[in-house]
Backbone bond lengths (Angstrom), bond angles and torsions (degrees), N, CA, C in turn:
res aa  C-N    CA-C-N  psi(-1)  N-CA   C-N-CA  omega(-1)  CA-C   N-CA-C  phi
1 M - - - 1.439 - - 1.518 108.57 -
2 L 1.310 114.96 133.87 1.455 121.76 175.82 1.519 107.44 -112.37
3 A 1.313 116.64 141.86 1.464 119.64 -179.61 1.516 109.77 -145.89
4 R 1.326 114.28 147.72 1.459 121.10 178.44 1.523 108.25 -153.12
5 K 1.315 116.44 143.10 1.462 119.69 176.92 1.522 109.19 -65.89
6 N 1.333 115.31 149.20 1.463 119.73 175.45 1.527 109.33 -123.62
7 K 1.314 116.22 173.49 1.458 120.95 -177.69 1.531 112.05 -97.66
8 L 1.300 116.46 12.55 1.454 121.69 178.56 1.523 109.30 -93.16
9 N 1.307 116.71 176.32 1.462 121.70 179.16 1.519 112.33 -97.84
10 F 1.313 117.67 12.30 1.461 120.96 -177.62 1.526 109.53 -147.48
11 S 1.312 115.17 165.00 1.462 120.63 179.53 1.526 109.66 -96.17
12 R 1.347 114.71 153.86 1.458 120.32 179.48 1.531 109.09 -129.54
13 L 1.318 114.83 156.99 1.454 121.13 -176.99 1.524 110.32 -125.67
14 G 1.328 115.71 137.06 1.450 122.08 172.64 1.521 108.27 -124.72
15 L 1.318 116.50 146.91 1.458 120.74 -179.11 1.522 109.85 -123.57
16 A 1.318 115.95 134.03 1.464 121.85 174.88 1.521 106.85 -126.99
17 I 1.316 115.21 85.00 1.459 121.97 -177.10 1.531 106.81 -104.58
18 A 1.314 116.55 100.76 1.457 121.32 -171.97 1.525 112.74 -78.39
19 K 1.326 115.09 137.03 1.457 121.27 175.42 1.529 110.11 -65.22
20 K 1.310 115.39 -27.47 1.461 120.90 178.22 1.523 111.29 -62.80
21 N 1.338 117.21 -35.67 1.455 122.09 -176.90 1.519 113.28 -89.22
22 I 1.313 117.06 -36.23 1.469 121.78 -179.14 1.519 107.07 -125.88
23 K 1.296 116.41 106.04 1.472 122.92 -169.53 1.529 114.14 -68.47
24 K 1.322 117.82 -46.96 1.458 120.61 -173.83 1.526 111.35 -82.01
25 S 1.332 115.90 133.64 1.461 119.76 -179.33 1.524 111.66 -65.28
26 T 1.321 117.69 -32.16 1.463 119.90 179.07 1.530 110.56 -66.07
27 D 1.329 116.57 -37.25 1.463 119.76 177.19 1.520 111.00 -68.67
28 R 1.338 117.19 -40.47 1.467 120.30 177.76 1.515 110.59 -62.29
29 N 1.324 116.53 -43.77 1.466 120.44 -179.33 1.522 111.50 -65.88
30 K 1.324 116.96 -38.64 1.466 120.65 178.55 1.532 110.01 -62.80
31 I 1.321 116.47 -43.25 1.464 120.50 179.55 1.521 110.58 -66.25
32 K 1.326 117.58 -40.37 1.466 120.77 177.50 1.524 111.07 -60.84
33 R 1.337 116.37 -45.34 1.473 119.81 179.07 1.521 110.82 -61.40
34 M 1.324 115.86 -41.16 1.463 120.40 -179.62 1.532 110.93 -64.07
35 I 1.324 116.80 -43.15 1.464 120.99 -179.79 1.520 110.44 -66.16
36 R 1.331 117.19 -43.91 1.472 119.90 179.25 1.532 111.77 -61.36
37 E 1.323 116.75 -43.40 1.466 120.48 179.30 1.523 110.86 -64.15
38 N 1.319 116.18 -42.77 1.456 120.71 178.48 1.523 110.41 -63.19
39 F 1.333 117.39 -39.15 1.465 122.04 178.14 1.523 110.76 -65.08
40 R 1.332 117.39 -41.49 1.477 120.81 179.04 1.526 111.26 -58.31
41 K 1.322 116.09 -37.74 1.462 119.97 179.53 1.523 111.63 -70.06
42 E 1.323 117.62 -32.56 1.465 122.13 -173.70 1.518 114.70 -97.24
43 Q 1.320 119.70 -18.19 1.443 121.33 -168.80 1.526 114.15 -60.37
44 H 1.299 118.50 -28.50 1.458 120.40 -179.93 1.524 111.61 -71.73
45 F 1.316 116.73 -22.65 1.457 121.48 -179.91 1.527 112.38 -94.16
46 L 1.318 116.92 -11.86 1.462 120.74 -175.29 1.519 113.43 -82.67
47 G 1.310 117.56 -27.77 1.458 119.24 -176.27 1.522 110.03 84.74
48 A 1.323 116.28 -156.65 1.462 122.34 -176.53 1.523 109.93 -92.49
49 I 1.316 116.11 85.97 1.467 120.36 178.18 1.522 109.93 -136.38
50 D 1.321 114.04 156.25 1.458 121.58 171.50 1.516 107.37 -105.22
51 C 1.317 117.20 130.15 1.466 122.53 179.95 1.522 109.53 -121.08
52 V 1.317 115.34 138.60 1.457 121.16 171.91 1.522 106.80 -123.57
53 V 1.315 116.21 123.17 1.458 121.55 179.80 1.522 108.13 -99.88
54 L 1.306 115.39 124.79 1.460 122.89 179.43 1.519 108.92 -109.78
55 T 1.314 117.07 150.55 1.461 119.53 176.35 1.525 110.02 -110.70
56 R 1.296 114.10 153.47 1.463 122.05 175.59 1.516 107.78 -111.97
57 Y 1.307 115.70 171.18 1.460 119.25 -178.15 1.524 112.49 -65.55
58 Q 1.349 119.31 -24.14 1.461 121.35 -179.86 1.525 112.26 -71.56
59 T 1.316 117.46 -16.15 1.460 121.38 -176.08 1.525 111.65 -61.31
60 S 1.302 117.91 -34.92 1.468 120.12 -177.50 1.529 111.96 -67.65
61 D 1.333 117.84 -24.06 1.466 121.37 179.64 1.532 112.70 -92.34
62 A 1.324 117.78 -10.08 1.465 121.56 -175.40 1.527 110.86 -79.09
63 T 1.317 115.14 151.99 1.459 120.74 175.10 1.526 109.01 -84.18
64 I 1.313 115.89 167.45 1.461 120.71 179.72 1.525 110.14 -61.18
65 K 1.309 116.77 -42.56 1.467 120.83 179.87 1.529 110.98 -62.16
66 Q 1.330 117.48 -41.28 1.466 120.61 179.15 1.524 111.11 -64.11
67 I 1.315 117.20 -38.81 1.464 120.38 178.55 1.518 110.74 -66.86
68 E 1.339 117.05 -41.67 1.459 120.57 178.82 1.528 111.40 -63.05
69 V 1.322 117.12 -42.52 1.470 120.95 178.44 1.524 109.99 -63.81
70 S 1.314 117.14 -41.81 1.457 121.47 178.55 1.529 111.08 -62.54
71 L 1.331 116.74 -43.82 1.459 120.05 178.26 1.517 111.67 -62.41
72 E 1.327 117.58 -41.52 1.467 120.41 178.62 1.524 110.81 -60.50
73 K 1.337 116.78 -42.59 1.467 120.20 177.71 1.515 110.89 -62.33
74 H 1.316 116.59 -42.45 1.463 120.55 -179.75 1.529 111.26 -65.84
75 W 1.335 117.84 -40.96 1.468 120.02 178.95 1.531 110.17 -63.09
76 Q 1.330 117.32 -40.47 1.463 120.16 178.28 1.530 110.83 -62.37
77 N 1.330 117.04 -42.88 1.458 120.39 177.89 1.522 111.73 -63.04
78 V 1.324 116.87 -40.39 1.459 120.98 178.94 1.527 110.22 -64.46
79 K 1.326 117.09 -42.55 1.464 120.69 178.95 1.530 110.96 -60.08
80 I 1.313 116.14 -43.02 1.465 120.59 -178.16 1.523 110.65 -69.47
81 K 1.315 117.61 -47.14 1.468 121.45 -175.10 1.513 112.91 -72.32
82 C 1.323 117.81 -31.75 1.464 120.05 -179.11 1.522 111.96 -94.69
83 G 1.299 117.80 3.08 1.461 121.84 173.22 1.512 115.21 73.19
84 S 1.304 118.46 24.51 1.470 119.66 178.54 1.516 111.94 -105.86
85 Y 1.336 117.67 13.72 1.443 121.49 -177.40 1.490 111.13 -99.25
């Protein structure tokens, strides 16, 4: 996950879900939906930042619970590093 403060009054999300890492389009779409939903829950606590979520090749083997736990850890790190925590 990449994050940077912005000059807007709200946070934004970008997704870079590579076909190279996750072969099936249904799996990519499921992960995108999961990330967007997770972002909606957290965006009010993030402040004014831009986030880009990148996937690695291990993502296709991970369970939904593992991805959710990973996202929570990343959101906490973003909050701390961008000063919105």
